[in-house]
C-alpha positions in Angstrom: -141.5 20.3 101.8 -139.1 23.2 102.6 -135.9 23.3 104.5 -134.3 20.6 103.4 -137.4 18.0 102.5 -138.1 16.2 99.4 -139.6 17.8 96.3 -142.0 16.0 94.7 -141.3 16.6 90.9 -143.4 14.6 88.4 -143.0 10.8 89.7 -139.7 11.6 91.3 -139.2 12.5 94.9 -136.1 14.7 94.7 -133.9 16.3 97.9 -134.5 20.4 97.7 -131.1 21.2 96.5 -131.8 18.3 93.3 -134.9 20.1 92.8 -133.6 23.1 92.9 -130.9 22.4 90.2 -133.7 20.5 88.2 -135.6 23.7 88.0 -132.2 25.8 87.0 -131.7 23.4 84.3 -135.2 23.5 83.3 -135.1 27.0 83.0 -131.5 27.2 81.2 -132.9 25.3 78.3 -136.6 26.8 77.8 -134.1 30.1 77.6 -131.9 28.7 75.3 -135.3 27.4 73.1 -136.5 31.1 73.3 -133.8 32.6 72.2 -132.8 30.0 69.1 -136.3 31.0 67.9 -134.9 34.0 66.0 -131.7 32.6 65.4 -133.6 30.0 63.8 -136.5 32.4 62.6 -135.9 31.7 58.7 -135.1 28.3 58.6 -138.6 27.7 59.7 -140.5 30.7 58.4 -140.4 31.4 54.6 -142.7 34.1 52.6 -145.7 32.9 50.9 -145.3 34.1 47.3 -148.5 34.6 47.3 -148.8 38.5 48.2 -149.8 41.2 45.6 -148.2 43.7 47.6 -145.3 43.9 49.7 -144.8 40.7 52.2 -142.8 41.4 55.3 -142.0 39.3 58.4 -144.4 40.1 61.2 -144.1 39.7 64.9 -146.4 40.2 67.8 -146.5 41.9 71.1 -148.7 41.9 74.2 -147.1 44.2 76.8 -146.1 48.1 77.1 -147.8 50.9 78.9 -147.7 53.8 76.5 -146.9 53.9 72.4 -144.8 56.6 70.5 -147.9 58.2 69.7 -148.6 58.9 73.3 -151.7 56.8 73.5 -152.0 53.8 76.0 -151.4 50.6 74.6 -153.9 48.1 74.0 -152.9 44.5 73.5 -156.4 43.6 72.0 -156.4 46.4 69.7 -155.7 46.6 65.6 -152.7 48.3 66.2 -149.3 47.7 65.6 -145.6 49.1 65.6 -143.5 49.8 62.5 -140.1 51.2 61.4 -140.7 51.5 58.1 -144.2 53.3 58.0 -145.1 56.7 59.8 -146.8 56.8 62.9 -150.7 57.1 62.0 -150.3 55.2 58.7 -153.1 52.4 58.4 -152.3 49.2 56.8 -154.2 46.3 55.3 -152.8 43.3 56.5 -153.7 40.0 54.9 -152.5 36.5 56.3 -152.0 34.2 53.4 -151.9 31.1 55.2 -155.4 31.9 56.3 -156.9 34.6 53.7 -158.2 36.5 57.1 -157.6 40.5 56.5 -157.8 43.6 58.7 -156.4 47.1 58.9 -154.1 48.2 61.6 -153.0 51.3 62.1 -149.2 52.1 63.3 -149.2 53.7 66.7 -145.8 52.6 67.8 -142.1 52.4 66.7 -140.7 48.7 66.4 -139.7 45.6 66.1 -136.5 46.5 67.7 -133.1 44.3 68.9 -133.2 41.0 67.3 -136.4 40.4 65.5 -135.6 43.8 63.6 -131.7 42.3 63.2 -133.5 38.8 62.0 -136.3 41.0 59.6 -139.4 41.6 61.6 -140.5 44.6 60.4 -144.0 44.9 61.4 -145.2 44.1 65.4 -148.7 43.2 65.5 -150.4 44.1 68.7 -152.1 40.4 70.0 -155.6 41.1 69.0 -154.7 42.3 65.6 -152.4 38.9 65.4 -155.6 36.6 66.8 -157.7 38.2 64.2 -155.6 37.5 61.3 -155.1 33.7 62.8 -151.5 34.4 63.0 -149.5 31.5 65.1 -146.5 33.1 66.3 -143.8 34.8 63.8 -144.8 34.7 60.1 -145.1 36.6 56.7 -147.8 39.0 56.2 -149.3 40.7 53.3 -149.4 44.4 53.4 -151.0 46.6 51.0 
């Protein structure tokens, strides 16, 4: 119920002010956990040492309208963003955890911000990451 009435949260009924406070606390905790992701990435994500070529830290992205190459961004495509390879470069990427390999075309620039500062050098479109069997940020082999 709104306008000062009770708010049912899980098994507990809280007054509206308490419910808003509880939601604010949950949002704060979630944002802190999300923010700690890149801050603690090297604590949990390690290179496999199983790559014949370069082993780089890869992240995923799924939003955007246009890429640096001028084409529309396709979140389900076999594309990637990179700052170390020129636009148009085709990379063979292998997930050392699953053994899955695909070819991706660099059509955007990135990663940026904290991802780059923490070592991410390849930002795979969601579709490419799914085909590789990636779960979150991890090291991949690039040839």
